[in-house]
N, C-alpha and C positions, 0 to 999 in steps of 0.2 A: 593310525587310521581309525576313523569311526564311520560306520555305515548309517546313513540317515537318508530321509527323503530330501529332495532339493529344497522344498519349502522349509523343512526343519533346519537344514543347514543354513539357509539364508537368514531366517529369523534369529537363530542362535548367534550367527556372525554379527548381525546388526545390534544385538543386545550387548556386544562386547567392544563397541567402537566408541572412542572418546575424542573430543575436540579439546585441544590445548591452546590457549591464547594468553601468553604471559603466565600469570599466576592462576588463571582460571582453567579448571579442568572439568568438563561436563560431558554427559553422554551425548553423542552426536544425534542419535535417534532416541528421543525420550519415550516414545511409545508408538503404537500403531492404531490408526482408525481403520475400521473395516465394515463393509456391507457385503454380505456373502450370497452367492448363488452357486449354480452347478459348476461354474468355472473356477471357484477358489475355496469352496467349503471343505473339500477333502484335501486340499493342499495347504494354503496359507491359514485357513480357518483351523484345520486340525493342528498345525504346527503351533499356532498361538495358544490353542487350548492346552496342548501338552506342556508348553513352556510355563503357562500359568499355573498348572498343577505342580510342576517341579519347583518353581520359584515365582510367586505372584509378582515380584518386582523385576523379573528378568526382562520382560517386554510387555508392559502394561497395555491392555487392549481397551479401546473406547469405541462405543457405537457411534455411528453417524446416521442422520436422517436423509442425507442427500450427499452423493459422492462429490459434487462440486464443493459443498460446504465443508466436507472433511479437509479438502486441500486448503480452503480459506483458513480453517483453524490452524493448520500447520504453518501457513504463511504468517498469520498474526503472532503465533508463538515464536517463530524464527525472528521476526523483526524485534519483538520485545526482548529477545535474548541476544540482540546485536549480531545475528546470523551464526551464533556459535552452536545452536541446537535446534532441532526441528522434529517433525513427526513423519512417519511413513503413512501412506494411505493405500489400502488394498481394495480393489473392486473386481467384480465378476466380468464375464465376457460381454461384449456387445454394448448394450445401453448403459450398463454399470461403468464400463471403461470410458465410453464416450461422454458420460456425464462429468468426467473429471477434466475434460479438455479445457474448459473455461478456467478452471483453477490452475492448470498448468501454464496457460498463457499469462495469467495474472502473476504467478510466481516468477516467471522468466522476465516479464516486463519490469518487475520491481526489483530484480536481482536478489530474490529471496530463496534460500534453499528449501526445497521440499522433495521428498522421495516418494515416487508414485509406483505402485505395483499393480498395474492393470493386468487382468488375465487375458489369455488369448485362446484361439481355437486350437484343436489338437495339432501338435507338431507332426505326429505320425500320419495324420489324415486318414486313419482307418475308417472312421465314421464321418465321411465327408459329403455334404456339409452338415455340421452339427447345428443345434439350435443357436440362433443369434450370430451365426457366422456370415460374414459378407462374402459375396461371390462376384468376381470380376472376370469375365471371359478372356480379357486381354492379358491379365496377370493374376493367376489364382493364388499367388502368395500374399497379395495385399489383404490386410485385415484392419479392423478398427484401430488397433494400436499404432498402425503406421501414421495415423493422424497426429500422433504425439511428436513425430520427428521434428517438424518446424517449430513446435512449441516448447521443446526441451533443450536444455544446455547439454544434456547427455541422453542418448537413447541406445538401448541394445535389447536383444531378445534372446532368452535362454532356450535355444532349440535343442541342445543336448546337455545332459547333466554336467558334463565336464567343463562346460563353458562358464558355469556359475562363478568360479573363483576369480578369473580375470575380469569378468563383468562387474562383480561386486566391488572389487578393489578400485576399478576405474571410476565407478559411480561415487565412491566415497571421496576420491580425490577431487572431483568436480564439486560435490556438496560443500567441501571445506576450503575451496579456493576462492578468495574474495573477488578475484578478477573474472572468474568463470561461472560462478554459482547461479542457480536458478532451478527450474524444474529438472529433476533427474528421474528418468523413466526406465524401469526394467520390466519389459513385457514378459509374462510368464504363461506359456501354453498350459492348459489345464491338465494335460496328461503328464507333462514334464514335472510339474509341481509335486506330483505324488510318486515319481520314480526315485529309485535308490541311487546314491552316489557315495563313493568312498571319499571321506573328507579328511584332509591332512590336519593334524593337530594345530599346525601353525595358522591355518585359516580360522580356527575357532579360538585362538588365543586373543587376549586383550590387545588392542592396537590403538596407538595415539596418532591423531592427525593434527599437526601444528599449523595454525593459520599463518600464512605468509604476511609479513609486515615489511615489505621491501623498502630500503633506504633510498633517498634520492641520490642520483649520480652528481658528482661535483660540477661538471660542465653545465648541464641543464639548470642546476640550482643557481649557479653564478649568473647565467644569462637572465634568468627570471628575476633575480634580485636586482640586477642592473636596470631592467625595465621598470620595476616598481620604484626604484630610487628616482627615476626621471618623472614619475607621475605627479600631477597636480591635483587630480580628483579621482583617486582610485576607489574601487568598491569591491568588497568581498561578496561572492555568491556562495553560501554554505549549503551543501546538499546532503543527501543521506549518508555519503561516505564519512562525514564528520561523526555521525551517530554510530555507525558500524565500527569505526576505528576507535571509538571512545575518546575522541579528540576535543571534547568541549572545553576542557581547561586550556589546552594549547591554543584553541581558537580565541578564547577570551583574552589570554595573555598577549597573543599576537596583535589583536585589535587594539587593546589598551596601550601597548607599547608604541604602536605606529599611528594610532588615531584613525585608522582606516575603518569606515563604517561597514556594517554587515547586513546583508539582505539574505533571506532564506527561501529555499524551495519548499514545496509541500513535504518532501521526504526529509528535508533539513530542519523542519519546524522543531524547536526545542534546543537547537544547537547553541543558542544563546538566549538567556532569559529575556522575556518580553520587555522588562523594565530597565534593561541595561541601556545606558545612554547612547551606545553605538549600534543598537539593534533597530533597524528601520522597518522590520517586519517582512512579510512576504513580498516577493518581486514577481513581475510579469503580468500576464493576462488577468490573474485574480489577485494581484498583489496590492500593496498600499500605495497611495499617491506619493508618500515620502520616499519609499524605495525606488519607485519608477522615475521620479524626478531626478534623483541622484544618478540613477542608471543612465538616464538620457544624455547626460553631459560627461559621464565618466570617461577618462582617457585610458585607464587600465582596469580591466575586469579580472579579478583573481577568483577563478572558479575552483572550489575545493570540494571534491567528492560529488560533483553534479554531472548528470548526463545531458544537461542543457535541452530539456524538452521544449516543445513549442510554447507551452504555457510559461515556462521560466523566461524564455526569450521574447515573449509577446509576438510569437511567429516572426522572429528576427527583426522586430521594430524597436525593441527595448533599448538597445545600445546605439544611440543615434549619433554619437560623436564620430565624424568621418575618419578620425585618426585613432580610434580605439584599438587597443591590442588586448590579447587574452593570454593570461598566465593560467594554465590549467594543471592543477595538481590532482591526480587521480591514480588509483591503483590499477586501473584498466587503461592500457594504451589506446584502446578504441575511443574512450571518452577524453583522454588527455589531449588528443590531436584535433578535437572538434573546433569548428570556427576557423579552420586554417591556422591554428595557433602556431606562432613562432617560438613560444616559450612553454612547451609541454614538460611536465615533471611527472614521470611514471613512478609513483611511490605511494606508500601508505599515507593517509591524511595526517596522522599524528606525527609520524617521522618527518614528513614533508614540511609541516608547519614549524617543527623544531629546527629543521635545517634552514628554512627561510628566515626565521627569527635571528639565527646566528649570522647569516649572510648579510642581513640588512643593517646590522649595527645600530646606530642611533637615528636611523631614518624616522621622520615623523611628518605627517601631512601638514600643510600650511594652515594657519589659524582661520583664514577665510573659509576654507572648506569645512573645518570643524564647526564654525558658527552656522553655516548653512545646514549642515546635518542636524544640529541641535534645533534649529528653527523648524525644519521640515518634520522632525519627529514630534515636536510639541504640537504643531498644527494637526498632525494626523491623530495624535492621542485625543485631542479635543473632539475630532470627528467621531472617533470610536466611542467616546463617552456619550456623546449626544445620540448616536445611532442605537446604542445598546441600553439606553435608560428605560426604566419602566414608564409605561403610558397608561392612559385610560381607554385605549382603543377596544372596541368590541372583539376584534380579532387582532392579536399582536402580530407584528411582522417577524420574519425570521431573525433579523438583527436583535430585536428585543428578546426573543427566545434564547438566542445564543448568550446574550449578556446575563439573562436570568439563570441559566445553567452554570455559566462560568463563575458567577459570584457564589454559587452554592458549593462548588467543588473545592477539594483540598489542594494544596500546592503540588502534591505529587500524584494526583489522580490522572487518569489517562482518558482522553476523549478519542473515540474511534468513529471514523467516517470513511466514505469512499466515493459516493456518486451523487449526482443531482446538483442543486444549487448550493448545498451545504458546504462542499469543499472550498468553493470560492469565498463564501461568506466567513467560513472559519479561518481561512488564511488571512483575511483582512482583520477579523474582529476578535478571534480567540486569543486570550492572553496566557501564554504557556510559561510555566514556572519550573519545569523540570525537563531534562534532556529526553526522557521517554514519555513525556506527558501528551505529545501531539502525534496521534497515529492515524494519518489520513492516507489511505491507499489511492494514489492518484496517477500512477504510471499506467494502469489499466482502467481505473475509475469504474470498477465493476459493481453494478447494481446488485444488491444481495450480499455483498461482502460483509456488511456492517455487523450483523449479529454473530455470524460464524467467526469473523475475524476477532470480534470482541471476546468470544469464548477462548480463542487461542491466546489472546493477551491475558485473560483471566488465569488460564492454566499456567502461563509463565510466571505470573505474580505469585500464585499459590505454591508453585515449585520452589520459588525463591524464599518462601516464608515471609512475603511482603504484606503490607497492610493497605496498599492503594485500592481505590475504587476504580472501576471501569465504567465509563459513561458512553454508551452507544447512542449516537444521534442519527436518526433515520427518518426519511420522508416516507409517505405512504406508497409512493411508486416503488422504491427499493424494498420496503417491507413486504409488499405483495409478491415480489420476486422470490424471496427466500427467507421465510420467517420460521420454518419448522425447527430450526436448531434451538428455539426456546424450549422445546421438549428436552433437548440434551442438557440445557442449563438446569431444568427441574430435576431430571433423572440423576445427575451427578452432583447436585448441590453447588453449582458454579454461580457465584453471585455476579449479576450484571444489573446496571441501571440503564434501562432503555427509554430514551425520550423519543416518542413517535410523533412526528409533526405531520398532521394531515392537512393538505391543501387541495385535495380532490383533483389531483392531476400531476403532471410532470412540470414542476416549477422551473427547473433549469432550462429545459428545451423550450418551454413556453416563452421565457424571457429572450432566449437566443433567437427564436423564430421571428421575433419582431424585428430584429436587425437584418434579417435576410429576406424580408418580404413575404413571409408565410406566417403572419401573426397568429400565434397560439393554435396553429393547425394540428389536430390530433393530440392535443396535450391536456384536454380537460377530461375528467371522469364524469361522464354524463350519460343519460339514457340515449340509446341509439334512435335516430330518426332518419329514415331513408330519404326524406326530403331535405335534410340538413346534415350532409355527410361529414361535417367537421366536428361532430359531437359537441355542439355548442348550445344545446338546449338548456333551459333553466332548471331542469330536473336533476338534482344531485342523486347519485346512486345511494340506495339505502343500505350501505355497507357499514357494519359496526366492527371496526378493527379492535376496539377495546375488548369487546366480547370475544373476538377471536383469540386474543392473547390470554384472556381469562380462562378460556376453555382448555388451555395447555397446562393450567395449574399454577400460573404465575400471578403474583400480586399485581393488581392494576389500580392506578389512580387516574381519574379523569378530571382534567382541568376544564371546567365549563367556560364557554365564551362569556365575555363581559369585562367591565372595567376591573383592573387589577389582576388580570389573568397571569401576567408576567410575574408579579410578586408572589402569587399562589404557586406558580411553577418553581420558583426559588425555594419556597418552603417545602414543596413536595420532594425536590431533589435532596434537600437536607435530611428529610425524614427517611428517604430511601438509603442514604449513606449510613444512617444509624441502624438500619435493619440488617438482619443476617442473611436474608434470602433475596432473590431477584425481584425487581420491581419494574414494571412498565408504566410510564407516565404518558398519557395520551393528551395532546393539545391540538386544537385547530388553529391554523394561521392564515394570514392574508398573504397570498403569493405575489401580490403586486407591490408590496413594500420591500424595497431593495436596500442593500448595504451601500455605503457611500462609494462614489466613483473612485477607482484606483488609478485611472488613466492608462490602463493596459489595453491591449488589443489582441484578438484571436482571429486567425485567418480561417474563416468559414465562408466560402464563396456564395454569393447570391446569383441567381439565374442570370445568364448573360442576355437573355431576351425574354420578354413577357408581355402579355396583353394587360397586365394588372399594374395600376399606378404605384401601389406600395412596393411591388417588386422592382419596378424600374428605379424608384428612388433609392431602394436598398442597394441596387447594383452601382449606382453612381457613388454612393457613400463608400461602398466596398473598394471601388477603383481608387478613390481618394486615399483611403487608409493604406492600401497595398502599395501605393507609390513610395511609401517611406520604408519598405522592407530593404534590408541590407543584402547585397550580393555576398557570396562566400568570400570573394577576394576583390 
């Protein structure tokens, strides 16, 4: 037995946990982010300081500028590590803890492991209420940390020191379970953190957590293979599970052996190189016309590691064949049974693909389907080429900007994005050449994730001794939400290339609003005028975002409007890649220049009644689109 504080015991325990995935063995918790207050400085803070003095590498500590951003860094790191390793994030009582709620929701929505250590009010309630404690007359036990319960895949509160052991072990199980993982929250009352506990040596010993890679059961596998063999126009939907299982080789081999084309979700971007003849690009509401046209007539959809979000399914309009059936391969039964599938395979993506390959034998799609896939892909490639080409426009459109950046990056560089109009345009236009090269957080699509998530990606790359560059693309709307982690990049010498696209408003919702009869309402950044409550005056805000970034100590390049702006952007990105420190490149864009139409749809209702003609027209169009939605059965 060793006598320690609860916080010391927990941090020592975390420093000795390892994830094992085949031949890979890494620390499950690579380090801890922390912002300290009265709720955790004497507990977690003291424990981290003590560990750092005993062994600087035992549990590396990193500062955060915002609690939400700390969690985003952990999520970005976890995805880049294929969910094998993550960070812990510690926050103080009240506002510090509640600031992490958005990050918790993002991690759980994306099925990414993060460990959250929010502080709580006194368990003893000796000084009740303490500063920043919530009070509910109907339930005095409720605290800020209870808000983490619906946002976490695991939640518990250490109300007595002896509870630490079972709680910590249960938390690790969920963090390392591919079917269960997400935000894992251990709430820590500020008094309990500093209390003594007798710690068994076994609790502090090194422990390995082996990631489950379940094999497919023979019955479901045979039934799925039989359904595929009957297909005339099958289509694979590759999701994030392909990336997390490291099943890219198996996916490519399966597609090549069968001739079945592949479409990808946002999380599955990179599962197959963009120039592979069977890669049709993104599918769904923001997907390519090639993928969506093949999806519309497909008779068998083979979903691999996808949760079938409404964007992937175009709000259940993407798969229009009335006789379509779904073969769903997923490590989580919850996802494998979606769409009323009669052919679920609950298994690891890599193992499942290997099993299907063996069961299908010499099956191959008919040549007429292959020729159609080839034609659709060629047509879409031509559209992408035209859309992303350099122009002489005074203000380049976002497609041109994406092309300019894409051409300047290396084949293994990582693009990071999350929200606004960029995820849709990137899914259509970005040409990914590496399994980990496309990092778009689109389960939660959280404005502000980009820079913090990019830092998490950078940390993972540096830890691996890799030489990739990280290119964060962010609009001014998301930048204004959470840009302070640029200070972290400067403080720790973490290299990012940030391309800040300024369009003076919310481009994505601006475009969407036109389809629902509320054209551009509340989406422009303009001076307020009480007589024009839509913020649609001609007076642009005199905000200098380049100067803001420069004030943090980061190198800034400004691309002035005018002919050739796209070409100058390409050169600026190339120069930034050659630099050793972070660079922010600022460019103005025309928000009214759109990417080519991908023929997808997203269910966003227009008002059922209105006195405004544009809203009435939008409702009529909405009813027409909604008529094509598929019922569950």
